[in-house]
TORMI-684307 format. One line per 2 residues: number of its first residue (from 1); their letters; for each residue x, y, z of N, C-alpha, C, O, CB. Coordinates in nm, 4 decimals, decimal comma. Atoms other than C-alpha are relative to their C-alpha. Glycine has a CB too. Layout:
NUM) A) X Y Z X Y Z X Y Z X Y Z X Y Z | ...
This chain:
1) MP) 0,0373 0,1385 -0,0177 1,9137 1,0377 0,7328 -0,0476 -0,0197 0,1442 0,0239 0,0167 0,2376 0,1188 -0,0946 -0,0338 | 0,0474 0,0281 -0,1352 1,7011 0,9339 1,0314 0,0883 -0,1042 0,0697 0,1260 -0,2054 0,0105 -0,1454 -0,0485 -0,0040
3) LF) -0,0826 0,0896 -0,0796 1,9034 0,7665 1,3049 -0,0833 -0,0521 0,1162 -0,1441 0,0251 0,1903 0,1284 0,0719 0,0510 | 0,0720 0,0639 -0,1095 1,7463 0,5183 1,5454 0,0988 -0,0785 0,0838 0,1660 -0,1681 0,0327 -0,1132 -0,0921 -0,0527
5) DV) -0,0788 0,0776 -0,0949 1,9337 0,3944 1,8514 -0,0976 -0,0835 0,0802 -0,1846 -0,0300 0,1490 0,0876 0,0918 0,0930 | 0,0890 0,0921 -0,0697 1,7616 0,0874 1,9923 0,0770 -0,0588 0,1179 0,1772 -0,1279 0,0993 -0,0527 -0,1129 -0,0959
7) FT) -0,0594 0,0531 -0,1224 1,8508 0,0033 2,3531 -0,0891 -0,1133 0,0482 -0,2059 -0,0921 0,0807 0,0160 0,1113 0,1103 | 0,0807 0,1174 -0,0302 1,7368 -0,3478 2,4358 0,0833 -0,1051 0,0715 0,2064 -0,1021 0,0681 -0,0603 -0,0581 -0,1280
9) LF) -0,0681 0,1143 -0,0608 1,8196 -0,6594 2,6325 0,0244 -0,1101 -0,1029 0,1057 -0,1997 -0,0799 -0,0820 -0,0548 0,1176 | -0,0082 0,1052 0,1007 1,7825 -0,8685 2,3161 0,0225 0,0590 -0,1392 -0,0693 0,0571 -0,2213 -0,1275 -0,0851 0,0014
11) PD) -0,0226 -0,0627 0,1299 1,9472 -0,6944 2,0179 -0,0096 -0,0977 -0,1168 -0,0413 -0,0565 -0,2284 0,1347 0,0657 -0,0012 | 0,0064 0,0989 0,1086 1,9576 -1,0181 1,8157 -0,1412 -0,0181 -0,0541 -0,1586 -0,0641 -0,1669 0,0531 -0,1337 0,0483
13) IF) 0,1389 0,0117 0,0458 1,5778 -1,0127 1,7938 -0,0276 0,0982 -0,1145 -0,1087 0,0688 -0,2024 -0,0980 0,0257 0,1172 | 0,0257 -0,1028 0,1002 1,5901 -0,6971 1,5791 0,0674 -0,0274 -0,1343 0,0219 0,0228 -0,2371 0,0454 0,1326 0,0519
15) IP) -0,0784 0,0208 0,1216 1,8429 -0,8235 1,3226 -0,0826 -0,0565 -0,1151 -0,0727 -0,0034 -0,2257 0,1153 -0,0924 0,0289 | 0,0794 0,0494 0,1139 1,5998 -1,0339 1,1125 -0,0954 0,1050 -0,0577 -0,1178 0,1082 -0,1787 -0,0799 -0,1215 0,0426
17) YL) 0,0906 -0,1037 0,0484 1,3582 -0,7406 1,0910 0,0746 0,1063 -0,0810 0,0224 0,1595 -0,1790 -0,0727 0,0652 0,1176 | -0,0788 -0,1012 0,0695 1,6336 -0,5034 0,9831 0,0598 -0,0525 -0,1299 0,1014 0,0259 -0,2152 0,1104 0,0505 0,0903
19) QA) -0,0563 0,0606 0,1206 1,7543 -0,7483 0,7170 -0,1089 -0,0497 -0,0940 -0,0826 -0,1333 -0,1805 0,0926 -0,1150 0,0372 | 0,1116 0,0453 0,0824 1,4143 -0,7938 0,5562 -0,0679 0,1176 -0,0682 -0,0852 0,2244 -0,0094 -0,1013 -0,0775 0,0846
21) SI) 0,0903 -0,0855 0,0756 1,2190 -0,6120 0,2899 0,0361 0,1479 0,0017 0,1492 0,1846 -0,0302 -0,1368 -0,0163 0,0519 | -0,0130 -0,1452 0,0113 1,1741 -0,2351 0,3168 0,1114 0,0541 0,0893 0,1872 0,1413 0,0470 -0,1319 0,0674 0,0354
23) LQ) -0,1045 -0,0490 -0,0902 1,4007 -0,1817 0,6174 0,1388 -0,0295 -0,0553 0,2273 0,0560 -0,0496 -0,0154 -0,0628 0,1387 | -0,1299 0,0361 0,0559 1,6891 -0,3664 0,4531 0,0365 0,0927 -0,1168 0,1493 0,1414 -0,1241 -0,0008 -0,1470 -0,0465
25) RA) -0,0263 -0,0875 0,1144 1,6582 -0,1624 0,1321 0,0296 0,1426 0,0454 0,1170 0,2085 -0,0109 -0,1192 -0,0007 -0,0964 | -0,0235 -0,1354 -0,0502 1,6404 0,1631 0,3274 0,1387 0,0121 0,0625 0,2062 0,1133 0,0439 -0,1074 0,0384 0,1025
27) IE) -0,1332 -0,0015 -0,0612 1,9549 0,0757 0,5241 0,1081 -0,0089 -0,1075 0,2077 0,0631 -0,1002 0,0151 -0,1164 0,1007 | -0,0972 0,0135 0,1082 2,1426 -0,0328 0,2098 0,0137 0,1285 -0,0804 0,1237 0,1627 -0,1237 -0,0397 -0,1140 -0,0919
29) RK) -0,0013 -0,1247 0,0776 2,0481 0,2917 0,0315 0,0357 0,1211 0,0857 0,0319 0,2347 0,0384 -0,1356 0,0222 -0,0653 | -0,0388 -0,1050 -0,0945 2,1573 0,4929 0,3378 -0,1116 0,1036 0,0215 -0,0858 0,2224 0,0409 0,1263 0,0699 -0,0494
31) IL) 0,1157 -0,0836 -0,0302 1,8081 0,6318 0,3853 -0,0298 -0,0049 0,1492 -0,0898 0,0874 0,2043 -0,1230 -0,0453 -0,0814 | 0,0304 0,0267 -0,1403 1,7896 0,4932 0,7391 0,1232 -0,0599 0,0660 0,1952 -0,1385 0,0043 -0,1225 -0,0953 0,0143
33) QV) -0,1087 0,0605 -0,0772 2,0457 0,4097 1,0070 -0,0563 -0,0468 0,1334 -0,1251 0,0283 0,2026 0,1182 0,1009 0,0212 | 0,0467 0,0574 -0,1258 1,9726 0,1802 1,3020 0,1208 -0,0563 0,0744 0,1946 -0,1389 0,0207 -0,1081 -0,1110 -0,0245
35) NL) -0,1067 0,0521 -0,0860 2,2197 0,1164 1,5854 -0,0642 -0,0784 0,1130 -0,1539 -0,0287 0,1811 0,0903 0,1152 0,0559 | 0,0514 0,0847 -0,1077 2,1504 -0,1698 1,8259 0,0983 0,0020 0,1167 0,2188 -0,0142 0,0974 -0,0234 -0,1459 -0,0498
37) HN) -0,0832 -0,0053 -0,1204 2,2802 -0,1426 2,1839 -0,0553 -0,0988 0,1024 -0,1748 -0,0984 0,1317 0,0046 0,1448 0,0592 | 0,0391 0,0960 -0,1025 2,2722 -0,4207 2,4422 0,0156 0,0649 0,1366 0,1261 0,1029 0,1752 0,0846 -0,1300 -0,0095
39) IR) -0,0025 -0,0638 -0,1318 2,1817 -0,2791 2,7831 0,0894 -0,0777 0,0963 0,1515 -0,0185 0,1845 -0,1425 0,0109 0,0573 | -0,0837 0,0820 -0,0897 2,3616 -0,5697 2,9531 0,1480 0,0349 -0,0092 0,2230 0,0094 0,0851 -0,0186 -0,1474 -0,0318
41) DW) -0,1403 -0,0396 0,0141 2,6931 -0,4377 2,8187 0,0387 0,1116 0,0955 0,1574 0,1364 0,1163 0,0276 0,0433 -0,1419 | -0,0266 -0,1151 -0,0856 2,6609 -0,1436 3,0577 -0,0258 -0,0283 0,1482 -0,0291 0,0645 0,2289 -0,0846 0,1165 -0,0443
43) TV) 0,0189 0,0355 -0,1410 2,5981 -0,3339 3,3832 0,1357 -0,0139 0,0679 0,2384 -0,0258 0,0011 -0,0814 -0,1316 0,0138 | -0,1267 0,0054 -0,0734 2,8602 -0,3515 3,6562 0,0194 -0,1309 0,0767 0,1292 -0,1570 0,1258 0,0079 0,1160 0,0964
45) DK) -0,0155 0,1248 -0,0749 2,7923 -0,6889 3,8189 0,0409 -0,1140 -0,0934 0,0280 -0,1029 -0,2153 -0,1310 -0,0356 0,0737 | -0,0523 0,1096 0,0820 2,9345 -1,0213 3,7015 -0,1098 -0,0776 -0,0731 -0,0804 -0,1481 -0,1697 0,0795 -0,0951 0,0869
47) HH) 0,1101 0,0720 0,0644 2,5896 -1,1597 3,6074 -0,0747 0,0864 -0,1022 -0,1689 0,0392 -0,1659 -0,0975 -0,0500 0,1056 | 0,0627 -0,0938 0,0944 2,4932 -0,8548 3,3949 -0,1503 0,0165 0,0263 -0,2311 0,0139 -0,0665 0,0221 -0,0479 -0,1441
49) CT) 0,1407 -0,0171 -0,0380 2,1664 -0,8044 3,5863 -0,0501 0,1378 -0,0420 0,0199 0,2382 -0,0284 -0,0181 -0,0194 0,1522 | 0,0607 -0,1264 0,0425 1,9340 -0,5379 3,4511 -0,1335 0,0254 0,0681 -0,1978 0,1273 0,0427 -0,0188 0,0009 -0,1502
51) DD) 0,1299 -0,0175 -0,0640 1,6288 -0,5862 3,6690 0,0109 -0,0165 0,1504 0,1095 -0,0685 0,2027 -0,1012 -0,0990 -0,0563 | 0,0044 0,0047 -0,1454 1,5321 -0,5623 4,0322 -0,1449 -0,0203 0,0412 -0,2363 -0,0002 -0,0387 0,0597 0,1299 0,0638
53) AP) 0,1359 0,0174 -0,0510 1,2308 -0,6394 4,2483 -0,0647 0,1369 0,0189 0,0042 0,2330 0,0530 0,0003 -0,0798 0,1336 | 0,0663 -0,1288 -0,0172 0,9691 -0,3633 4,2632 -0,0058 0,0420 0,1464 -0,0150 -0,0419 0,2359 -0,1403 -0,0055 -0,0576
55) YG) 0,0108 -0,0543 -0,1350 0,9581 -0,1370 4,5675 -0,1367 -0,0352 0,0562 -0,2382 -0,0129 -0,0098 0,0224 0,1539 0,0009 | 0,1257 0,0360 -0,0632 0,6919 -0,2615 4,8048 -0,0468 -0,1405 -0,0330 -0,1543 -0,1819 0,0101 -0,1047 0,0968 -0,0393
57) GG) 0,0365 0,1379 0,0326 0,6879 -0,6130 4,6635 -0,0963 -0,0084 -0,1163 -0,1122 0,0863 -0,1933 -0,0606 -0,0672 0,1198 | 0,0925 0,0215 0,1111 0,4364 -0,7561 4,4249 0,0659 -0,0752 -0,1137 0,1858 -0,1029 -0,1111 -0,0538 0,1324 -0,0504
59) GG) -0,0498 0,0767 0,1121 0,4722 -0,9403 4,1001 0,0755 0,0852 -0,0997 0,0589 0,2071 -0,1049 -0,1129 -0,0692 -0,0682 | -0,0725 -0,0681 0,1068 0,7030 -0,8524 3,8150 0,1350 0,0519 0,0429 0,1763 0,0352 0,1576 -0,0811 0,1126 -0,0522
61) MV) -0,1324 -0,0555 -0,0238 1,0380 -0,6823 3,7890 0,0037 0,1410 -0,0591 -0,0796 0,1773 -0,1421 0,1120 -0,0907 -0,0620 | -0,0192 -0,1345 0,0532 1,1590 -0,3286 3,7212 0,1426 0,0129 -0,0529 0,2328 -0,0575 -0,0075 -0,0288 0,1076 0,1087
63) ML) -0,1322 -0,0229 0,0578 1,4536 -0,2032 3,5148 0,0876 0,0758 0,0987 0,0430 0,1736 0,1588 -0,0109 0,0777 -0,1330 | -0,0955 -0,0724 -0,0830 1,7596 -0,0988 3,7137 0,0370 0,1317 -0,0677 0,0477 0,1380 -0,1901 0,1264 -0,0857 0,0261
65) AQ) -0,0403 -0,1291 0,0550 1,8560 0,2647 3,6687 0,1490 0,0019 -0,0341 0,1912 0,0795 -0,1198 -0,0325 0,1120 0,0988 | -0,1456 -0,0045 0,0166 2,2301 0,1877 3,6831 0,0460 -0,0163 -0,1443 0,1263 0,0655 -0,1892 0,0633 -0,1065 0,0836
67) PV) -0,0504 0,0109 0,1371 2,2809 0,0593 3,3247 -0,0368 0,1208 -0,0873 0,0438 0,1657 -0,1688 -0,0537 -0,1265 -0,0639 | 0,0440 -0,1146 0,0802 2,0799 0,3463 3,1747 0,0790 0,1250 0,0379 0,1189 0,2019 -0,0496 -0,1516 0,0248 0,0187
69) ST) -0,0768 -0,1179 -0,0417 2,2585 0,6100 3,3836 0,1456 -0,0112 -0,0441 0,2074 0,0899 -0,0776 -0,0076 0,0179 0,1525 | -0,1364 0,0197 0,0490 2,5965 0,4581 3,2898 0,0087 0,0300 -0,1488 0,1055 0,0911 -0,1941 0,0471 -0,1432 0,0277
71) MK) 0,0028 -0,0309 0,1430 2,5022 0,4767 2,9213 -0,0117 0,1503 -0,0219 0,0510 0,2050 -0,1126 -0,1166 -0,0730 -0,0691 | 0,0167 -0,1450 0,0124 2,3940 0,8389 2,9695 0,1317 0,0711 0,0284 0,1698 0,1625 -0,0447 -0,1098 0,0508 0,0957
73) LA) -0,1278 -0,0624 -0,0346 2,7238 0,9308 3,1390 0,1051 -0,0232 -0,1089 0,1929 0,0608 -0,1288 0,0506 -0,0543 0,1340 | -0,0945 0,0307 0,1078 2,9153 0,7649 2,8526 -0,0376 0,0705 -0,1296 0,0352 0,0610 -0,2284 0,0065 -0,1506 -0,0232
75) GM) 0,0424 -0,0710 0,1185 2,7227 0,9769 2,6037 -0,0763 -0,0846 -0,0996 -0,0997 -0,0409 -0,2123 0,1169 0,0579 -0,0659 | 0,0738 0,0889 0,0899 2,5331 0,6827 2,4533 -0,1461 0,0407 -0,0126 -0,2073 0,0213 -0,1176 0,0091 -0,1436 0,0490
77) VP) 0,1421 -0,0365 -0,0012 2,1890 0,8161 2,5481 -0,0103 0,1515 0,0066 0,0129 0,2103 0,1122 -0,0755 -0,0665 0,1204 | 0,0118 -0,1467 -0,0012 2,1322 1,1784 2,4446 -0,1355 0,0450 0,0537 -0,2282 0,0697 -0,0235 0,0209 0,0562 -0,1410
79) FN) 0,1263 -0,0427 -0,0594 1,8590 1,2768 2,6897 -0,0196 0,1498 -0,0241 0,0535 0,2322 0,0309 -0,0033 -0,0322 0,1520 | 0,0363 -0,1384 0,0227 1,7061 1,5988 2,5620 -0,1462 0,0040 -0,0433 -0,2120 -0,1000 -0,0480 0,0928 0,0662 -0,1065
81) LA) 0,1406 -0,0119 0,0344 1,3689 1,7312 2,4533 -0,0351 -0,0677 -0,1321 -0,1508 -0,1035 -0,1544 -0,0383 0,1445 -0,0060 | 0,0269 0,0611 0,1301 1,4060 1,5845 2,1032 0,0047 -0,1526 0,0064 -0,0254 -0,2197 -0,0924 0,1002 0,0502 -0,1028
83) TT) -0,0127 0,1454 -0,0136 1,4606 1,2317 2,2379 -0,1319 -0,0600 0,0455 -0,1950 -0,0110 0,1391 0,1123 -0,0364 0,0992 | 0,1207 0,0717 -0,0391 1,1681 0,9951 2,2563 0,0400 -0,1402 0,0430 0,1082 -0,2113 -0,0307 -0,1042 -0,0044 -0,1164
85) CA) -0,0283 0,1341 -0,0506 1,1944 0,6819 2,4675 -0,1290 -0,0800 -0,0005 -0,2335 -0,0323 0,0438 0,0619 0,0051 0,1430 | 0,1162 0,0885 0,0009 0,9577 0,3919 2,4157 0,0359 -0,1265 0,0760 0,1418 -0,1853 0,0540 -0,0456 -0,0331 -0,1458
87) LC) -0,0201 0,1214 -0,0773 0,9272 0,1035 2,6562 -0,1145 -0,0948 -0,0307 -0,2312 -0,0624 -0,0087 0,0088 0,0302 0,1527 | 0,1023 0,0996 0,0327 0,7448 -0,2073 2,5420 -0,0074 -0,1019 0,1128 0,0945 -0,1578 0,1532 0,0309 -0,0701 -0,1360
89) VF) 0,0205 0,0965 -0,1080 0,6008 -0,4289 2,8118 -0,0867 -0,1124 -0,0528 -0,1959 -0,0890 -0,1047 -0,0653 0,0668 0,1254 | 0,0753 0,1162 0,0457 0,4877 -0,7786 2,7265 -0,0487 -0,0777 0,1220 0,0274 -0,1028 0,2154 0,0869 -0,0904 -0,0929
91) RW) 0,0560 0,0816 -0,1079 0,2586 -0,9745 2,9543 -0,0312 -0,1372 -0,0559 -0,1003 -0,1495 -0,1570 -0,1276 0,0656 0,0616 | 0,0214 0,1370 0,0480 0,2560 -1,3505 2,9152 -0,1184 -0,0617 0,0704 -0,1528 -0,1769 0,0439 0,1253 -0,0865 0,0215
């Protein structure tokens, strides 16, 4: 069974998609497994910050390495050659 671990700041956004149509049937029939992980759960500050200003200034924000490295140390993120990471960037 294919296993997908989705690491996101907004796991609730994925729930309606996973509970609809083909994805829902695949999950119910145990053809597909999807685990949602909230990156904010792995931050260390009281505000659960996950972003920082870019080096050298400029517009936009960058993802902090700390939450991802903490997840890796906890064994949540299996970094190896078979792992594919996708980062979606939305511009408004």
